[in-house]
C-alpha positions in Angstrom: 7.5 -24.7 10.8 6.4 -27.4 13.2 2.9 -27.6 14.5 2.0 -26.6 18.1 1.2 -29.4 20.5 -2.5 -28.7 20.3 -5.1 -31.4 19.8 -8.3 -29.4 19.6 -7.8 -27.0 16.7 -10.7 -25.0 15.6 -10.7 -24.1 11.8 -12.4 -20.7 11.1 -13.5 -19.9 7.5 -11.6 -16.9 6.1 -14.0 -14.4 4.7 -14.8 -10.7 4.7 -15.9 -10.8 8.3 -12.3 -11.2 9.5 -10.4 -9.8 6.6 -9.7 -6.1 6.4 -8.0 -3.9 3.7 -9.0 -6.1 0.7 -11.7 -5.2 -1.8 -12.3 -8.8 -2.9 -11.4 -12.4 -1.9 -10.9 -14.8 -4.8 -11.2 -18.5 -4.3 -8.4 -20.3 -6.1 -7.5 -24.0 -6.6 -5.3 -23.8 -3.5 -6.7 -21.1 -1.2 -8.1 -17.6 -1.0 -6.4 -14.7 -2.7 -7.0 -11.2 -1.4 -7.3 -8.5 -4.1 -7.0 -4.7 -3.8 -8.8 -4.1 -7.1 -12.2 -5.5 -8.1 -12.6 -8.4 -10.6 -14.0 -6.1 -13.4 -10.8 -4.0 -13.4 -8.6 -7.0 -13.4 -10.4 -8.6 -16.3 -10.5 -5.4 -18.4 -6.9 -4.3 -17.7 -4.8 -7.5 -17.5 -1.5 -5.8 -17.3 1.0 -8.1 -15.6 2.6 -5.4 -13.4 -0.7 -4.0 -12.3 -2.1 -7.4 -11.4 1.1 -8.2 -9.5 0.9 -5.0 -7.5 -2.8 -5.2 -6.7 -2.4 -8.9 -5.5 0.4 -7.9 -3.1 -1.7 -7.3 0.1 -0.3 -4.0 1.4 -2.5 -3.0 4.3 -4.5 -6.3 4.3 -4.8 -8.1 7.6 -6.8 -10.8 9.3 -8.6 -9.3 12.3 -10.5 -11.2 14.9 -11.3 -11.5 18.6 -10.4 -14.7 20.5 -9.1 -16.1 23.8 -6.8 -18.4 21.8 -3.2 -18.9 23.1 -2.1 -20.4 19.7 -2.8 -19.4 16.1 -1.8 -21.2 12.9 -2.2 -19.8 9.4 -1.5 -21.8 6.3 -0.3 -19.6 3.5 0.9 -19.9 -0.1 3.2 -17.0 -0.9 4.6 -16.0 -4.3 8.3 -15.1 -4.1 9.6 -12.6 -6.7 13.1 -13.2 -8.1 15.1 -10.7 -10.3 18.0 -12.5 -12.1 21.3 -10.8 -11.5 20.2 -9.2 -8.2 20.4 -10.6 -4.7 17.4 -12.7 -3.5 14.7 -10.6 -2.0 13.9 -11.4 1.6 10.8 -13.4 2.3 7.7 -11.3 3.2 7.0 -10.7 6.8 3.7 -11.5 8.6 3.2 -9.3 11.7 1.0 -10.3 14.7 -0.6 -7.6 16.7 -2.4 -8.3 20.0 -4.7 -5.4 21.1 -2.7 -3.2 18.7 0.7 -4.1 20.0 3.4 -6.2 18.2 3.4 -9.8 19.5 5.2 -11.8 16.8 6.6 -12.0 13.3 7.0 -14.9 10.9 7.9 -15.6 7.3 6.7 -18.4 5.0 9.1 -20.8 3.2 8.2 -22.5 -0.1 5.5 -21.0 -2.2 5.5 -20.2 -5.9 8.4 -18.4 -7.5 7.9 -15.6 -10.0 11.0 -14.8 -12.0 11.0 -11.3 -13.6 13.2 -9.9 -16.4 13.8 -6.3 -15.3 14.4 -5.1 -18.9 11.5 -6.7 -20.7 9.1 -7.0 -17.8 8.2 -10.6 -18.7 7.7 -13.1 -15.9 7.5 -16.9 -15.4 6.0 -18.6 -12.4 7.2 -21.9 -10.9 4.7 -23.6 -8.5 5.7 -24.5 -5.0 4.3 -25.8 -1.7 2.3 -23.9 1.0 3.7 -23.3 4.5 2.3 -23.0 8.1 2.9 -20.0 10.3 2.5 -20.4 14.0 2.1 -17.9 16.8 1.7 -19.3 20.3 2.2 -18.3 23.9 -0.5 -15.7 23.6 -2.5 -14.5 26.6 -5.5 -16.6 27.3 -8.0 -13.8 27.9 -10.2 -12.3 25.1 -8.2 -10.0 22.9 -8.1 -8.4 19.4 -5.7 -10.2 17.1 -4.5 -9.0 13.8 -2.2 -10.7 11.3 -0.8 -8.3 8.8 0.0 -10.0 5.5 3.3 -9.1 3.7 2.9 -5.8 1.8 5.2 -6.9 -1.0 4.5 -10.6 -1.4 1.4 -12.1 -3.0 -0.2 -14.4 -0.4 -3.0 -17.0 -0.8 -4.7 -17.8 2.5 -5.2 -21.6 2.9 -6.5 -22.1 6.5 -6.8 -20.4 9.9 -6.7 -22.5 13.0 -6.9 -21.5 16.7 -7.2 -23.3 20.0 -10.2 -21.2 21.0 -13.2 -19.9 19.1 -12.9 -16.8 16.8 -15.3 -14.0 16.2 -15.1 -10.8 14.2 -13.8 -7.7 16.0 -16.9 -5.6 17.0 -17.4 -2.3 15.3 -15.8 0.4 17.5 -16.6 3.3 15.3 -13.2 3.8 13.7 -13.2 5.8 10.5 -12.2 4.2 7.3 -9.2 5.9 5.5 -9.0 5.1 1.7 -5.6 6.0 0.3 -4.2 5.7 -3.2 -0.5 6.3 -4.2 2.6 4.9 -5.8 5.2 2.4 -4.6 6.1 4.7 -1.7 2.5 4.3 -0.5 2.5 0.6 -1.4 5.5 0.1 0.9 8.5 0.1 -1.4 11.6 -0.8 0.7 9.9 -1.1 4.1 10.8 -4.4 5.8 7.4 -5.3 7.1 3.7 -4.4 6.5 3.2 -2.4 9.7 6.4 -0.3 8.9 4.9 1.3 5.7 4.1 4.9 6.1 0.3 4.5 5.6 0.2 1.7 8.2 2.1 3.9 10.7 0.0 6.9 10.0 -3.3 4.9 10.3 -2.1 3.5 13.7 -1.4 7.0 15.0 -4.6 8.3 13.6 -6.8 5.5 15.0 -8.4 4.7 11.6 -9.0 1.6 9.5 -6.7 1.6 6.5 -7.6 0.6 3.0 -4.4 1.0 1.1 -4.6 1.2 -2.7 -1.0 2.2 -3.1 0.2 0.3 -6.2 3.8 0.2 -7.1 4.3 1.9 -10.5 0.6 2.3 -11.0 -0.5 5.7 -9.5 -1.2 6.9 -13.1 -4.6 8.7 -12.8 -6.3 5.7 -14.4 -10.1 6.2 -14.7 -10.6 2.6 -13.3 -8.9 3.6 -10.1 -11.0 6.7 -9.7 -14.2 4.6 -10.2 -12.9 2.0 -7.7 -12.4 4.7 -5.1 -15.8 6.2 -5.9 -17.4 2.9 -5.0 -15.5 1.9 -1.9 -17.1 3.1 1.4 -14.8 5.5 3.1 -14.8 8.3 5.7 -11.5 9.8 4.6 -9.8 9.8 1.2 -6.4 10.7 0.1 -4.7 10.6 -3.3 -0.9 10.9 -3.6 -0.1 11.5 -7.2 2.7 12.5 -9.5 5.9 10.4 -9.3 4.6 7.6 -11.5 3.2 10.0 -14.0 6.6 11.5 -14.3 8.8 8.4 -14.2 6.7 6.6 -16.9 6.6 9.8 -19.1 2.9 9.0 -19.3 1.6 12.4 -20.4 2.5 16.0 -21.1 1.6 19.1 -19.2 -1.5 19.8 -21.4 -3.1 16.4 -20.4 -2.1 16.4 -16.7 -4.5 19.0 -15.2 -7.6 17.6 -17.0 -6.7 14.1 -15.9 -6.3 15.2 -12.2 -9.7 17.1 -12.4 -11.4 14.1 -14.0 -9.9 11.7 -11.3 -11.2 13.9 -8.5 -14.5 14.5 -10.2 -15.1 10.7 -10.3 -14.2 10.3 -6.7 -16.6 13.1 -5.8 -19.4 11.4 -7.6 -19.5 8.8 -4.9 -18.1 10.8 -2.0 -19.4 14.4 -2.4 -18.7 15.5 1.2 -15.9 13.2 2.4 -12.6 14.9 3.4 -10.5 14.5 0.3 -6.7 15.2 0.5 -4.6 15.7 -2.6 -0.9 15.0 -1.8 2.0 15.9 -4.2 5.2 13.8 -4.4 7.9 13.6 -1.8 11.4 14.7 -2.7 13.0 12.5 -5.4 16.2 14.2 -6.6 16.5 12.3 -9.8 13.2 13.6 -11.1 12.9 17.0 -9.5 14.0 18.8 -12.6 14.4 16.0 -15.2 11.4 14.4 -16.9 11.1 10.6 -17.4 11.1 8.0 -18.5 13.0 6.5 -15.6 15.3 3.5 -16.2 17.0 1.2 -13.8 20.8 1.1 -13.6 22.9 -1.6 -12.0 26.1 -1.0 -10.0 27.2 -4.5 -9.1 24.4 -5.9 -7.0 22.9 -2.5 -6.4 20.0 -1.0 -8.5 19.6 2.8 -8.9 17.6 4.8 -11.4 18.2 7.5 -14.0 15.8 9.9 -15.7 16.2 10.1 -19.4 13.9 13.0 -20.4 14.8 16.4 -21.8 14.7 19.0 -19.0 14.6 21.9 -21.6 11.2 20.8 -23.0 8.5 22.9 -21.3 5.8 20.4 -22.1 7.4 17.6 -20.1 6.5 16.8 -16.5 9.0 17.0 -13.7 8.2 16.8 -10.0 8.6 20.5 -9.6 6.1 21.2 -12.4 3.7 18.5 -11.0 3.7 20.1 -7.5 3.0 23.5 -9.0 0.1 22.1 -11.0 -1.4 20.1 -8.1 -1.2 23.2 -5.8 -3.0 25.3 -8.4 -5.7 22.6 -9.0 -6.3 22.2 -5.3 -6.7 26.0 -4.8 -9.0 26.2 -7.7 -11.2 23.4 -6.6 -11.2 24.3 -2.9 -13.0 27.5 -3.8 -16.1 25.4 -4.4 -15.2 22.3 -2.4 -14.7 23.1 1.3 -13.8 19.4 2.0 -10.9 19.3 -0.5 -7.4 19.8 1.0 -3.8 19.9 -0.3 -0.6 18.7 1.2 2.8 19.4 -0.3 4.8 16.2 -0.3 8.0 18.1 0.5 6.4 18.7 4.0 6.5 15.0 4.5 10.0 14.4 3.1 12.2 17.1 1.6 15.8 18.1 1.1 16.7 18.2 4.7 15.2 14.8 5.2 17.1 13.4 2.2 20.4 14.6 3.8 19.6 12.9 7.1 17.6 9.9 5.9 18.6 9.2 2.3 16.6 7.1 -0.2 18.8 4.0 -0.7 18.0 3.6 -4.4 17.3 7.3 -5.0 13.5 7.0 -5.2 12.2 4.6 -2.4 12.4 5.3 1.4 13.6 2.6 3.8 12.1 2.0 7.2 13.5 5.2 8.6 12.1 7.2 5.7 8.7 5.5 6.0 8.7 6.3 9.7 9.4 9.9 9.1 6.7 10.2 6.4 4.2 8.4 8.5 4.8 10.5 11.6 4.7 13.7 9.6 1.5 12.7 7.9 -0.2 11.7 11.1 0.8 15.0 12.8 -0.2 17.3 9.9 -3.3 15.4 8.6 -4.8 13.6 11.7 -3.5 16.1 14.2 -5.4 19.2 15.5 -6.5 21.4 12.6 -5.5 18.7 10.0 -7.7 17.6 7.1 -8.5 14.3 8.8 -8.7 15.6 12.4 -11.6 14.1 14.4 -14.5 16.5 14.5 -16.6 17.1 17.6 -20.1 15.5 17.3 
């Protein structure tokens, strides 16, 4: 992209003062890489899929106040390629001015990560950085946000404006910390502000920290410890689909794992509203256990569950919802700040008939919009678990 005709650019250091939604910012050889898991976790659990998902900046955005009419951001994206499938569209950067959409852009170039879907192995080919430009902005002081692509690892190289930048002042917005699967990560949403957590956060007037990690909502103790240590006013955990589709555990292990996960969060947040959310509808796994395997029909990928539905020890989504409802009711007797939401209230059979899941498991923009609106209404609305309290 060509540079604006601006001669007096001001370069602002990118740091935690103007970056929201990330837990850490790593300095690399070429820029700054936002992370959604702390360094200790990344070092102890160097699983390639986990590291890829946590480095994709779902919910991460630059946020600053400025009178600038032009903004440039140098970025180094990592494009993901799956041989045999159509190229994935480049990630979208969304500009908000005072909370309203004001521009979109995508970065060319960047590194290319080629993934073998069957083995999971990946190779990376280095590429160049690119410059994004947003101009024609109003010249008065305003809040500016640049939401990074939710599904494309992005290193931040430089931020330039034609007027000074300062952090957005604290306006008392509550911090919502959320953990979930690829649906919470953003799955098939086309842009970062179209994911259901981003939509729900905007409607709820809260600051989002999204720890939705595609394929990795697995009740890992390190995730519970991470959530325990992150400052938050509201916490939600959407669990179940990855436990089922990886065939990770049997029924006997599931309930203790959920209890342990919630116990650890409570160690750091004893009185924070804590919402346990069960899976949305996923027909392929409602009554059939995992593991889940991809299938290819031409250029289209779908999924099939391979488990034995007659085995009473195996986990299906129906069984998981029953267990989560039981666990929540049991714990709520002693924890008045614990709440439960059935995922079918966010997206159920009637929704699937009207707004189907394109690949059978992931919602598109219309599905994300429905889930986000339902979550905002039921959770942030009057009487909801996260409703604003007087005083």
